[in-house]
MDTraj code that builds the backbone (N, CA, C; nanometers):
import mdtraj as md
import numpy as np

residues = "MET PRO ASP ARG LEU TYR PHE THR ASP SER ASP GLU ALA ASN GLU LEU LEU ALA ARG GLU PRO VAL ALA LEU LEU ILE GLY PHE VAL LEU ASP GLN GLN VAL THR VAL GLN LYS ALA PHE SER SER PRO LEU GLU LEU GLN ARG ARG LEU GLY THR LEU ASP PRO GLY ARG ILE ALA SER THR ASP PRO ALA GLU LEU ASP ARG ILE PHE ARG GLU LYS PRO ALA LEU HIS ARG PHE PRO GLY THR MET ALA GLU ARG THR GLN ALA LEU CYS GLU ALA LEU ALA ARG ASP TYR ASP GLY ASP ALA ALA ARG VAL TRP ARG ASP ALA VAL ASP ALA LYS ASP LEU GLU ARG ARG LEU LEU ALA LEU PRO GLY ILE GLY PRO MET LYS VAL ARG SER LEU LEU ALA ILE LEU ASP LYS ARG PHE GLY ILE GLU LEU ALA GLY LEU ASP GLU VAL ALA PRO LYS HIS HIS THR LEU GLY ASP VAL ASP SER PRO GLU ALA LEU ALA SER TYR GLN ALA ALA LYS ARG ALA TYR LYS ALA LYS MET ARG GLU ALA GLY".split()
xyz = np.array([
    [-1.6044, -0.4165, 0.5889],
    [-1.5081, -0.3762, 0.4867],
    [-1.5569, -0.2463, 0.4228],
    [-1.4675, -0.1489, 0.4075],
    [-1.5086, -0.0228, 0.3451],
    [-1.5336, -0.0424, 0.1960],
    [-1.6130, 0.0452, 0.1377],
    [-1.6347, 0.0368, -0.0067],
    [-1.5290, 0.1155, -0.0836],
    [-1.4532, 0.1997, -0.0108],
    [-1.3427, 0.2740, -0.0727],
    [-1.2495, 0.3260, 0.0362],
    [-1.1259, 0.3510, -0.0046],
    [-1.0278, 0.4185, 0.0795],
    [-0.9966, 0.5503, 0.0096],
    [-0.9989, 0.6589, 0.0814],
    [-0.9890, 0.7916, 0.0205],
    [-0.8439, 0.8392, 0.0095],
    [-0.7630, 0.7638, -0.0638],
    [-0.6211, 0.7965, -0.0759],
    [-0.5876, 0.8642, -0.2082],
    [-0.6837, 0.8717, -0.3021],
    [-0.6583, 0.9319, -0.4328],
    [-0.7724, 1.0258, -0.4688],
    [-0.7575, 1.0910, -0.5832],
    [-0.8639, 1.1760, -0.6353],
    [-0.9581, 1.0974, -0.7259],
    [-0.9304, 0.9692, -0.7458],
    [-1.0088, 0.8839, -0.8346],
    [-1.0976, 0.7893, -0.7537],
    [-1.2274, 0.8028, -0.7731],
    [-1.3187, 0.7142, -0.7018],
    [-1.2946, 0.5680, -0.7408],
    [-1.2636, 0.5445, -0.8679],
    [-1.2369, 0.4082, -0.9140],
    [-1.1129, 0.3490, -0.8458],
    [-1.0086, 0.4297, -0.8340],
    [-0.8869, 0.3831, -0.7657],
    [-0.9147, 0.3599, -0.6171],
    [-0.9915, 0.4482, -0.5550],
    [-1.0251, 0.4333, -0.4133],
    [-1.1049, 0.3056, -0.3880],
    [-1.1971, 0.2737, -0.4781],
    [-1.2743, 0.1499, -0.4656],
    [-1.1848, 0.0273, -0.4816],
    [-1.0923, 0.0327, -0.5773],
    [-1.0003, -0.0791, -0.6000],
    [-0.9148, -0.1049, -0.4756],
    [-0.8671, 0.0004, -0.4110],
    [-0.7847, -0.0145, -0.2911],
    [-0.8597, -0.0869, -0.1794],
    [-0.9894, -0.0621, -0.1685],
    [-1.0696, -0.1271, -0.0645],
    [-1.1066, -0.2700, -0.1024],
    [-1.1247, -0.2936, -0.2303],
    [-1.1738, -0.4236, -0.2783],
    [-1.0620, -0.5257, -0.3003],
    [-0.9442, -0.4790, -0.3422],
    [-0.8345, -0.5676, -0.3798],
    [-0.7147, -0.5495, -0.2869],
    [-0.6943, -0.6396, -0.1932],
    [-0.5816, -0.6258, -0.1001],
    [-0.4458, -0.6081, -0.1693],
    [-0.4267, -0.6721, -0.2830],
    [-0.2982, -0.6567, -0.3525],
    [-0.2804, -0.5124, -0.3998],
    [-0.3881, -0.4446, -0.4383],
    [-0.3786, -0.3043, -0.4797],
    [-0.3318, -0.2184, -0.3621],
    [-0.3867, -0.2449, -0.2442],
    [-0.3461, -0.1707, -0.1251],
    [-0.1978, -0.1920, -0.0960],
    [-0.1533, -0.3164, -0.1024],
    [-0.0120, -0.3456, -0.0744],
    [0.0797, -0.2848, -0.1798],
    [0.0412, -0.2920, -0.3063],
    [0.1223, -0.2294, -0.4121],
    [0.1285, -0.0783, -0.3886],
    [0.0158, -0.0185, -0.3528],
    [0.0156, 0.1242, -0.3219],
    [0.1156, 0.1590, -0.2141],
    [0.1229, 0.0752, -0.1110],
    [0.2197, 0.1003, -0.0038],
    [0.3628, 0.0841, -0.0522],
    [0.3888, -0.0124, -0.1375],
    [0.5235, -0.0272, -0.1928],
    [0.5619, 0.0998, -0.2691],
    [0.4668, 0.1559, -0.3423],
    [0.4940, 0.2738, -0.4250],
    [0.4926, 0.4047, -0.3458],
    [0.4478, 0.4009, -0.2213],
    [0.4305, 0.5217, -0.1408],
    [0.5627, 0.5700, -0.0818],
    [0.6452, 0.6235, -0.1688],
    [0.7683, 0.6903, -0.1261],
    [0.8154, 0.7810, -0.2380],
    [0.8499, 0.9018, -0.2007],
    [0.8999, 1.0030, -0.2918],
    [0.8028, 1.0393, -0.4035],
    [0.6747, 1.0109, -0.3818],
    [0.5657, 1.0597, -0.4657],
    [0.4506, 1.0928, -0.3707],
    [0.3507, 1.1623, -0.4219],
    [0.2354, 1.1930, -0.3375],
    [0.1568, 1.0656, -0.3062],
    [0.0817, 1.0707, -0.1991],
    [-0.0071, 0.9595, -0.1640],
    [-0.0996, 0.9301, -0.2819],
    [-0.1529, 1.0357, -0.3434],
    [-0.2454, 1.0170, -0.4560],
    [-0.1790, 0.9412, -0.5704],
    [-0.0552, 0.9757, -0.6024],
    [0.0161, 0.9080, -0.7111],
    [0.0416, 0.7620, -0.6758],
    [0.0927, 0.7383, -0.5551],
    [0.1243, 0.6011, -0.5140],
    [0.0013, 0.5117, -0.5182],
    [-0.1104, 0.5595, -0.4659],
    [-0.2272, 0.4738, -0.4521],
    [-0.3195, 0.4744, -0.5738],
    [-0.2957, 0.5634, -0.6697],
    [-0.3700, 0.5549, -0.7961],
    [-0.2976, 0.4650, -0.8961],
    [-0.1684, 0.4415, -0.8740],
    [-0.0901, 0.3604, -0.9676],
    [-0.1333, 0.2136, -0.9762],
    [-0.1842, 0.1499, -0.8691],
    [-0.2322, 0.0120, -0.8871],
    [-0.3443, 0.0008, -0.9913],
    [-0.4340, 0.0989, -0.9952],
    [-0.5400, 0.0962, -1.0964],
    [-0.4797, 0.1099, -1.2352],
    [-0.3850, 0.1998, -1.2512],
    [-0.3220, 0.2167, -1.3821],
    [-0.2417, 0.0928, -1.4204],
    [-0.1755, 0.0297, -1.3244],
    [-0.1042, -0.0952, -1.3513],
    [-0.2026, -0.2017, -1.3983],
    [-0.3161, -0.2110, -1.3337],
    [-0.4178, -0.3080, -1.3746],
    [-0.4651, -0.2807, -1.5179],
    [-0.4857, -0.1554, -1.5511],
    [-0.5283, -0.1190, -1.6878],
    [-0.4221, -0.1597, -1.7897],
    [-0.2959, -0.1336, -1.7594],
    [-0.1881, -0.1592, -1.8549],
    [-0.1550, -0.3076, -1.8675],
    [-0.1582, -0.3791, -1.7550],
    [-0.1211, -0.5205, -1.7551],
    [-0.2411, -0.6122, -1.7742],
    [-0.3597, -0.5605, -1.7426],
    [-0.4816, -0.6399, -1.7562],
    [-0.5170, -0.7180, -1.6309],
    [-0.4354, -0.7056, -1.5254],
    [-0.4598, -0.7819, -1.4024],
    [-0.3743, -0.7254, -1.2893],
    [-0.4162, -0.7568, -1.1683],
    [-0.3321, -0.7339, -1.0510],
    [-0.3018, -0.8664, -0.9823],
    [-0.3260, -0.9764, -1.0510],
    [-0.2988, -1.1071, -0.9939],
    [-0.1506, -1.1181, -0.9600],
    [-0.1189, -1.1433, -0.8323],
    [0.0220, -1.1499, -0.7931],
    [0.1033, -1.2526, -0.8730],
    [0.0444, -1.3669, -0.9029],
    [0.1156, -1.4682, -0.9802],
    [0.1507, -1.4193, -1.1197],
    [0.0568, -1.3487, -1.1819],
    [0.0824, -1.2939, -1.3161],
    [0.1887, -1.1849, -1.3124],
    [0.1798, -1.0979, -1.2125],
    [0.2806, -0.9917, -1.2025],
    [0.4178, -1.0524, -1.1739],
    [0.4208, -1.1511, -1.0860],
    [0.5472, -1.2165, -1.0513],
    [0.6110, -1.2829, -1.1726],
    [0.5286, -1.3391, -1.2603],
    [0.5821, -1.4118, -1.3760],
    [0.5977, -1.3254, -1.5009],
    [0.5618, -1.1981, -1.4931],
    [0.5794, -1.1081, -1.6064],
    [0.7289, -1.0855, -1.6294],
    [0.7677, -1.0864, -1.7550],
    [0.9069, -1.0578, -1.7887],
    [0.9452, -0.9246, -1.7250],
    [1.0536, -0.9208, -1.6472],
    [1.0924, -0.7965, -1.5799],
    [1.1077, -0.6772, -1.6751],
    [1.1573, -0.7013, -1.7963],
    [1.1720, -0.5914, -1.8932],
    [1.0349, -0.5382, -1.9349],
    [0.9373, -0.6276, -1.9477],
    [0.8023, -0.5852, -1.9832],
    [0.7390, -0.5066, -1.8688],
    [0.7567, -0.5525, -1.7463],
    [0.7014, -0.4797, -1.6320],
    [0.7678, -0.3427, -1.6201],
    [0.8962, -0.3370, -1.6434],
    [0.9681, -0.2090, -1.6431],
    [0.9083, -0.1161, -1.7485],
    [0.8831, -0.1689, -1.8687],
    [0.8239, -0.0875, -1.9761],
    [0.6876, -0.0352, -1.9345],
    [0.6060, -0.1216, -1.8725],
    [0.4716, -0.0820, -1.8280],
    [0.4814, 0.0295, -1.7245],
    [0.5758, 0.0204, -1.6328],
    [0.5922, 0.1241, -1.5309],
    [0.6422, 0.2553, -1.5911],
    [0.7212, 0.2473, -1.6986],
    [0.7779, 0.3683, -1.7598],
    [0.6825, 0.4351, -1.8583],
    [0.5857, 0.3609, -1.9111],
    [0.4902, 0.4169, -2.0067],
    [0.4336, 0.5475, -1.9522],
    [0.4194, 0.6466, -2.0374],
    [0.3723, 0.7786, -1.9957],
    [0.2227, 0.7761, -1.9661],
    [0.1785, 0.8347, -1.8570],
    [0.2621, 0.8851, -1.7493],
    [0.3172, 0.7689, -1.6667],
    [0.4423, 0.7810, -1.6278],
    [0.5080, 0.6746, -1.5505],
    [0.4305, 0.6493, -1.4215],
    [0.4345, 0.5246, -1.3760],
    [0.3607, 0.4876, -1.2554],
    [0.4281, 0.5375, -1.1283],
    [0.5524, 0.5804, -1.1402],
    [0.6255, 0.6297, -1.0236],
    [0.7399, 0.7171, -1.0713],
    [0.7896, 0.7994, -0.9828],
    [0.9051, 0.8838, -1.0120],
    [1.0274, 0.7996, -1.0467],
    [1.0380, 0.6806, -0.9868],
    [1.1473, 0.5874, -1.0144],
    [1.0870, 0.4576, -1.0675],
    [1.0441, 0.4567, -1.1936],
    [0.9670, 0.3436, -1.2461],
    [1.0428, 0.2113, -1.2472],
    [1.1695, 0.2113, -1.2798],
    [1.2443, 0.0854, -1.2855],
    [1.2554, 0.0189, -1.1489],
    [1.2960, 0.0965, -1.0509],
    [1.3088, 0.0442, -0.9150],
    [1.1747, -0.0035, -0.8622],
    [1.0699, 0.0732, -0.8864],
    [0.9387, 0.0377, -0.8330],
    [0.8772, -0.0813, -0.9073],
    [0.9106, -0.0984, -1.0329],
    [0.8667, -0.2194, -1.1039],
    [0.9302, -0.3417, -1.0379],
    [1.0589, -0.3315, -1.0054],
    [1.1286, -0.4425, -0.9382],
    [1.0673, -0.4713, -0.8010],
    [1.0412, -0.3664, -0.7244],
    [0.9851, -0.3855, -0.5897],
    [0.8438, -0.4429, -0.5952],
    [0.7654, -0.3967, -0.6914],
    [0.6299, -0.4501, -0.7063],
    [0.6353, -0.5967, -0.7446],
    [0.7255, -0.6317, -0.8347],
    [0.7394, -0.7707, -0.8753],
    [0.7855, -0.8563, -0.7574],
    [0.8773, -0.8068, -0.6768],
    [0.9241, -0.8813, -0.5593],
    [0.8102, -0.9011, -0.4592],
    [0.7297, -0.7986, -0.4377],
    [0.6129, -0.8118, -0.3501],
    [0.5208, -0.9205, -0.4021],
    [0.4907, -0.9163, -0.5303],
    [0.3985, -1.0137, -0.5893],
    [0.4562, -1.1547, -0.5875],
    [0.5872, -1.1671, -0.6047],
    [0.6516, -1.2995, -0.5926],
    [0.6303, -1.3554, -0.4522],
    [0.6473, -1.2724, -0.3503],
    [0.6269, -1.3169, -0.2119],
    [0.4806, -1.3542, -0.1875],
    [0.3883, -1.2751, -0.2401],
    [0.2456, -1.3059, -0.2227],
    [0.2090, -1.4360, -0.2934],
    [0.2627, -1.4563, -0.4123],
    [0.2344, -1.5798, -0.4869],
    [0.2948, -1.7011, -0.4170],
    [0.4150, -1.6874, -0.3694],
    [0.4863, -1.7981, -0.3054],
    [0.4322, -1.8288, -0.1652],
    [0.4141, -1.7266, -0.0837],
    [0.3830, -1.7471, 0.0577],
    [0.2340, -1.7477, 0.0906],
    [0.1527, -1.6893, 0.0015],
    [0.0096, -1.6765, 0.0303],
    [-0.0782, -1.7232, -0.0860],
    [-0.0215, -1.8053, -0.1738],
    [-0.0952, -1.8576, -0.2899],
    [-0.1606, -1.7464, -0.3711],
    [-0.0982, -1.6291, -0.3744],
    [-0.1497, -1.5178, -0.4528],
    [-0.2663, -1.4444, -0.3894],
    [-0.3058, -1.4811, -0.2685],
    [-0.4190, -1.4186, -0.1997],
    [-0.3647, -1.3201, -0.0968],
    [-0.3536, -1.1927, -0.1350],
    [-0.2926, -1.0918, -0.0483],
    [-0.3667, -1.0766, 0.0842],
    [-0.4963, -1.0984, 0.0868],
    [-0.5731, -1.0852, 0.2115],
    [-0.5299, -1.1869, 0.3157],
    [-0.4706, -1.2975, 0.2724],
    [-0.4235, -1.3979, 0.3689],
    [-0.3149, -1.3426, 0.4599],
    [-0.2451, -1.2383, 0.4159],
    [-0.1418, -1.1792, 0.5002],
    [-0.2026, -1.1444, 0.6358],
    [-0.3209, -1.0837, 0.6366],
    [-0.3868, -1.0491, 0.7638],
    [-0.4916, -1.1502, 0.8056],
    [-0.5585, -1.2113, 0.7113],
    [-0.6639, -1.3075, 0.7461],
    [-0.6096, -1.4295, 0.8199],
    [-0.4899, -1.4730, 0.7855],
    [-0.4309, -1.5914, 0.8480],
    [-0.3442, -1.5597, 0.9698],
    [-0.3303, -1.4328, 1.0037],
    [-0.2476, -1.3951, 1.1187],
    [-0.3145, -1.4427, 1.2473],
    [-0.2345, -1.4995, 1.3380],
    [-0.2902, -1.5513, 1.4638],
    [-0.3083, -1.4413, 1.5674],
    [-0.2284, -1.3358, 1.5584],
    [-0.2421, -1.2219, 1.6482],
    [-0.1730, -1.1023, 1.5829],
    [-0.1765, -0.9893, 1.6507],
    [-0.1217, -0.8669, 1.5925],
    [0.0293, -0.8742, 1.5709],
    [0.1015, -0.9378, 1.6607],
    [0.2464, -0.9519, 1.6429],
    [0.2772, -1.0357, 1.5192],
    [0.1976, -1.1407, 1.4973],
    [0.2146, -1.2242, 1.3787],
    [0.1862, -1.1415, 1.2533],
    [0.0816, -1.0603, 1.2568],
    [0.0500, -0.9746, 1.1424],
    [0.1641, -0.8761, 1.1167],
    [0.2149, -0.8161, 1.2213],
    [0.3262, -0.7229, 1.2070],
    [0.4463, -0.7932, 1.1424],
    [0.4764, -0.9138, 1.1874],
    [0.5876, -0.9918, 1.1314],
    [0.5627, -1.0228, 0.9838],
    [0.4403, -1.0627, 0.9501],
    [0.4062, -1.0951, 0.8110],
    [0.4226, -0.9734, 0.7205],
    [0.3742, -0.8578, 0.7672],
    [0.3850, -0.7363, 0.6874],
    [0.5308, -0.6956, 0.6681],
    [0.6092, -0.7027, 0.7744],
    [0.7511, -0.6667, 0.7639],
    [0.8284, -0.7607, 0.6715],
    [0.7819, -0.8826, 0.6563],
    [0.8489, -0.9790, 0.5690],
    [0.8220, -0.9518, 0.4208],
    [0.7247, -0.8678, 0.3907],
    [0.6920, -0.8381, 0.2512],
    [0.7932, -0.7398, 0.1930],
    [0.8458, -0.7679, 0.0749],
    [0.9381, -0.6740, 0.0101],
    [0.8728, -0.5370, -0.0087],
    [0.9480, -0.4320, 0.0231],
    [0.9002, -0.2956, 0.0019],
    [0.8141, -0.2409, 0.1143],
    [0.7944, -0.3191, 0.2209],
    [0.7114, -0.2751, 0.3332],
    [0.7997, -0.2689, 0.4578],
    [0.8293, -0.1470, 0.5021],
    [0.9125, -0.1280, 0.6205],
    [0.8295, -0.0914, 0.7420],
    [0.8955, -0.0629, 0.8529],
    [0.8257, -0.0368, 0.9791],
    [0.7222, 0.0766, 0.9745],
    [0.7547, 0.1881, 0.9089],
    [0.6582, 0.2983, 0.9021],
    [0.5341, 0.2577, 0.8232],
    [0.5546, 0.1880, 0.7134],
    [0.4416, 0.1429, 0.6324],
    [0.3595, 0.0394, 0.7085],
    [0.4257, -0.0445, 0.7856],
    [0.3540, -0.1446, 0.8659],
    [0.2608, -0.0752, 0.9641],
    [0.3089, 0.0307, 1.0296],
    [0.2232, 0.1009, 1.1249],
    [0.0994, 0.1572, 1.0558],
    [0.1169, 0.2163, 0.9393],
    [0.0007, 0.2687, 0.8658],
    [-0.0930, 0.1569, 0.8226],
    [-0.0355, 0.0471, 0.7753],
    [-0.1189, -0.0672, 0.7352],
    [-0.1971, -0.1231, 0.8538],
    [-0.1321, -0.1346, 0.9678],
    [-0.2022, -0.1828, 1.0874],
    [-0.3189, -0.0903, 1.1217],
    [-0.2966, 0.0398, 1.1124],
    [-0.4034, 0.1358, 1.1410],
    [-0.5180, 0.1230, 1.0408],
    [-0.4860, 0.1060, 0.9141],
    [-0.5895, 0.0906, 0.8113],
    [-0.6686, -0.0373, 0.8347],
    [-0.5988, -0.1457, 0.8601],
    [-0.6674, -0.2736, 0.8823],
    [-0.7565, -0.2668, 1.0063],
    [-0.7116, -0.1963, 1.1078],
    [-0.7890, -0.1804, 1.2306],
    [-0.9064, -0.0849, 1.2096],
    [-0.8786, 0.0375, 1.1665],
    [-0.9798, 0.1430, 1.1625],
    [-1.0710, 0.1387, 1.0403],
    [-1.0216, 0.0937, 0.9271],
    [-1.1043, 0.0931, 0.8051],
    [-1.1643, -0.0443, 0.7774],
    [-1.0888, -0.1519, 0.8054],
    [-1.1363, -0.2866, 0.7740],
    [-1.1912, -0.3604, 0.8954],
    [-1.1711, -0.3048, 1.0144],
    [-1.2246, -0.3666, 1.1350],
    [-1.1611, -0.4998, 1.1716],
    [-1.0359, -0.5196, 1.1318],
    [-0.9647, -0.6427, 1.1666],
    [-0.9507, -0.6479, 1.3190],
    [-0.9854, -0.7604, 1.3754],
    [-0.9730, -0.7783, 1.5201],
    [-0.8727, -0.8895, 1.5479],
    [-0.7632, -0.8511, 1.6111],
    [-0.6589, -0.9466, 1.6470],
    [-0.6110, -0.9162, 1.7884],
    [-0.5834, -1.0192, 1.8623],
    [-0.5277, -1.0015, 1.9961],
    [-0.3989, -0.9215, 1.9871],
    [-0.3850, -0.8219, 2.0740],
    [-0.2639, -0.7422, 2.0797],
    [-0.2580, -0.6276, 1.9806],
    [-0.3631, -0.6036, 1.9053],
    [-0.3596, -0.4971, 1.8049],
    [-0.3383, -0.3605, 1.8699],
    [-0.3989, -0.3379, 1.9853],
    [-0.3792, -0.2108, 2.0550],
    [-0.2329, -0.1868, 2.0897],
    [-0.1574, -0.2940, 2.1105],
    [-0.0167, -0.2817, 2.1479],
    [0.0733, -0.2452, 2.0301],
    [0.0368, -0.2863, 1.9088],
    [0.1226, -0.2601, 1.7931],
    [0.0693, -0.1508, 1.7015],
    [-0.0592, -0.1170, 1.7136],
    [-0.1172, -0.0125, 1.6288],
    [-0.0617, 0.1236, 1.6700],
    [-0.0378, 0.2105, 1.5734],
    [0.0176, 0.3423, 1.6066],
    [-0.0823, 0.4280, 1.6838],
    [-0.0282, 0.5150, 1.7655],
    [-0.1118, 0.6086, 1.8428],
    [-0.1207, 0.7438, 1.7726],
    [-0.0334, 0.7652, 1.6744],
    [-0.0322, 0.8916, 1.6013],
    [-0.1221, 0.8834, 1.4769],
    [-0.1447, 0.9982, 1.4155],
    [-0.2281, 1.0107, 1.2962],
    [-0.1601, 0.9403, 1.1779],
    [-0.2337, 0.8539, 1.1087],
    [-0.1812, 0.7813, 0.9924],
    [-0.2865, 0.7803, 0.8828],
    [-0.2556, 0.7139, 0.7726],
    [-0.3552, 0.6953, 0.6669],
    [-0.4778, 0.6190, 0.7175],
    [-0.4633, 0.5455, 0.8237],
    [-0.5776, 0.4758, 0.8820],
    [-0.6853, 0.5702, 0.9307],
    [-0.6499, 0.6957, 0.9544],
    [-0.7465, 0.7959, 1.0001],
    [-0.8149, 0.8677, 0.8836],
    [-0.7708, 0.8404, 0.7628],
    [-0.8269, 0.9071, 0.6450],
    [-0.9554, 0.8361, 0.6034],
    [-1.0663, 0.9073, 0.6189],
    [-1.1967, 0.8503, 0.5850],
    [-1.2774, 0.9388, 0.4897],
    [-1.2103, 1.0371, 0.4292],
    [-1.2769, 1.1276, 0.3356],
    [-1.1701, 1.2060, 0.2602],
    [-1.2075, 1.2717, 0.1499],
    [-1.1104, 1.3565, 0.0808],
    [-1.0584, 1.4684, 0.1717],
    [-1.1442, 1.5220, 0.2567],
    [-1.1031, 1.6280, 0.3481],
    [-1.0012, 1.5762, 0.4503],
    [-1.0236, 1.4544, 0.4986],
    [-0.9309, 1.3947, 0.5941],
    [-0.7957, 1.3684, 0.5282],
    [-0.7943, 1.3339, 0.3989],
    [-0.6677, 1.3144, 0.3279],
    [-0.5923, 1.4467, 0.3196],
    [-0.6635, 1.5551, 0.2864],
    [-0.5986, 1.6865, 0.2789],
    [-0.5419, 1.7261, 0.4148],
    [-0.6154, 1.7002, 0.5199],
    [-0.5699, 1.7314, 0.6552],
    [-0.4471, 1.6476, 0.6923],
    [-0.4515, 1.5197, 0.6597],
    [-0.3389, 1.4293, 0.6861],
    [-0.2136, 1.4796, 0.6143],
    [-0.2277, 1.5157, 0.4868],
    [-0.1117, 1.5596, 0.4099],
    [-0.0566, 1.6926, 0.4611],
    [-0.1444, 1.7832, 0.5033],
    [-0.0984, 1.9108, 0.5594],
    [-0.0204, 1.8868, 0.6885],
    [-0.0706, 1.7981, 0.7731],
    [-0.0013, 1.7662, 0.8987],
    [0.1336, 1.6999, 0.8712],
    [0.1393, 1.6141, 0.7705],
    [0.2644, 1.5463, 0.7351],
    [0.3672, 1.6473, 0.6827],
    [0.3216, 1.7416, 0.5990],
    [0.4133, 1.8449, 0.5484],
    [0.4662, 1.9314, 0.6630],
    [0.3782, 1.9674, 0.7563],
    [0.4195, 2.0497, 0.8705],
    [0.5200, 1.9752, 0.9571],
    [0.4960, 1.8463, 0.9783],
    [0.5879, 1.7654, 1.0576],
    [0.7253, 1.7581, 0.9901],
    [0.7268, 1.7348, 0.8594],
    [0.8537, 1.7271, 0.7868],
    [0.9285, 1.8607, 0.7921],
    [0.8557, 1.9703, 0.7794],
    [0.9180, 2.1018, 0.7870],
    [0.9777, 2.1250, 0.9246],
    [0.9072, 2.0844, 1.0271],
    [0.9563, 2.0982, 1.1646],
    [1.0824, 2.0150, 1.1843],
    [1.0841, 1.8936, 1.1286],
    [1.2019, 1.8068, 1.1406],
    [1.3212, 1.8657, 1.0672],
    [1.2975, 1.9270, 0.9500],
    [1.4074, 1.9904, 0.8748],
    [1.4663, 2.1079, 0.9540],
    [1.3790, 2.1872, 1.0165],
    [1.4254, 2.2997, 1.0978],
    [1.5080, 2.2524, 1.2161],
    [1.4633, 2.1439, 1.2773],
    [1.5307, 2.0931, 1.3978],
    [1.6634, 2.0242, 1.3665],
    [1.6734, 1.9714, 1.2447],
    [1.7903, 1.8886, 1.2252],
    [1.8790, 1.9187, 1.1151],
])
top = md.Topology()
chain = top.add_chain()
for i, resn in enumerate(residues, 1):
    res = top.add_residue(resn, chain, resSeq=i)
    for name in ("N", "CA", "C"):
        top.add_atom(name, md.element.get_by_symbol(name[0]), res)
traj = md.Trajectory(xyz[None], top)
């Protein structure tokens, strides 16, 4: 298990992402229409504001209170209300289906296809995020599951980020790819 994931500029947030599976999953839910650094630093800020990242506690938090926490300056996301709802839905699924233990999503998977199915069943986690999560679990956490080579992405993902420099390189490549797609389409 890594001691940190280099997805933010905060060493404390990077350590939390490696240590707390729910922080990693929340980061992925928030990873849209904001920078990687913003998405993955927000679980630490959520923990500071709420006092916990326990999925059961987040799931049972009054939705208006969670919305307020997400909107508090600086907001945890560009779309705080929507992301508060998605985070709460993720935590409800983790509390209900995995007894609040986010690591069970991958720890209890019988093979890579099962893991892929489990990840896709989580609110706020779509196919692109699943591919990145599979790469992270494989390359950073050393998860070994039958069939992982068949479902793990072959392209560069956050799973390849192992330093601040690698994050900068990943983001530059992603920006170039998006620019190329805009030109083409």
